[in-house]
BARO-108936 format. One record per residue (C-alpha): y, z, x; residue in three letters. Coordinates in steps of 0.5 Angstrom, whole numbers, plus 500, padded with zeros to 3 digits. Example, Ala and Ser with C-alpha at 12.3 -4.5 7.8 and 13.67 -1.06 7.14 Angstrom:
BEGIN
491516525ALA
498514527SER
This chain:
BEGIN
637520248MET
642517243LEU
646514248LEU
639511251LEU
637508244GLY
644505243SER
644502250VAL
637499249MET
640495243HIS
646492246MET
645485248LYS
646484256LEU
651478258SER
648474264ARG
654477268ILE
651484267ASP
644482269ILE
647479275PHE
651485278TRP
645489276GLY
640485280CYS
645485286LEU
646492286LEU
639494285ILE
637489291VAL
643492296VAL
640499294GLY
633497296ILE
636495302GLY
640501304PHE
634505302PHE
629501306GLY
634502312ASP
635510311SER
627510311LEU
627506318GLN
623501314LEU
628495316TRP
635494319ASN
640493313PHE
647491315GLU
652490309PHE
657487314PHE
654481317PHE
658476321ARG
662472315GLY
661477310TRP
668476308TRP
666469305THR
663473299LEU
670474296PHE
670467295ILE
662466294ILE
661471289VAL
666470284PRO
665463284SER
658464283LEU
659469277CYS
664464274SER
658459274MET
653464271VAL
658466265GLU
662460264ASP
657454267GLY
658450272VAL
666447273LYS
670443278ARG
674449280SER
668454281ASN
663449284LEU
669447289ILE
670455291GLY
663456292PHE
663450296SER
668453300ILE
665459301GLY
658457303GLY
661452308LEU
665458311LEU
659462311LEU
655457315LEU
661456320SER
661463321SER
654463323TRP
654457327ASN
650453323ILE
655448322LEU
661446327SER
668448325ALA
670441326GLU
665439320LEU
668444315VAL
674440312VAL
671433312PRO
664436308ILE
669439304LEU
673433302LEU
667429301MET
664435296ILE
671435292MET
670427291GLY
663428289VAL
665434284VAL
671430281LEU
667424280ILE
661427277VAL
665432273VAL
670427270ARG
664422268SER
660428265SER
666430261GLU
667423258LYS
660422256GLU
660429252ASP
666426248GLU
């Protein structure tokens, strides 16, 4: 009981809340799959892009939106859309270049306004 009380008084970081919610959602998915309420598959087409998307998203939650995590998130998102055949593979590089250009302009201008 003492351990539970000390845990209740700890301040949770946003990243802990994010990972906790993610684990709950995945647990619910597997639980419903076990009861045959729905079909839950953890490995879907393009699942490997989560190795780019999740760390970028966690960095955004913890440190705020920055140029590097926004570009990483964009790369992962575009590759995921391409693997799902929502976006043509030939369009990934041009769209990525445009996103990087916009990010450079927006981030640079917002940094100058803060000074």
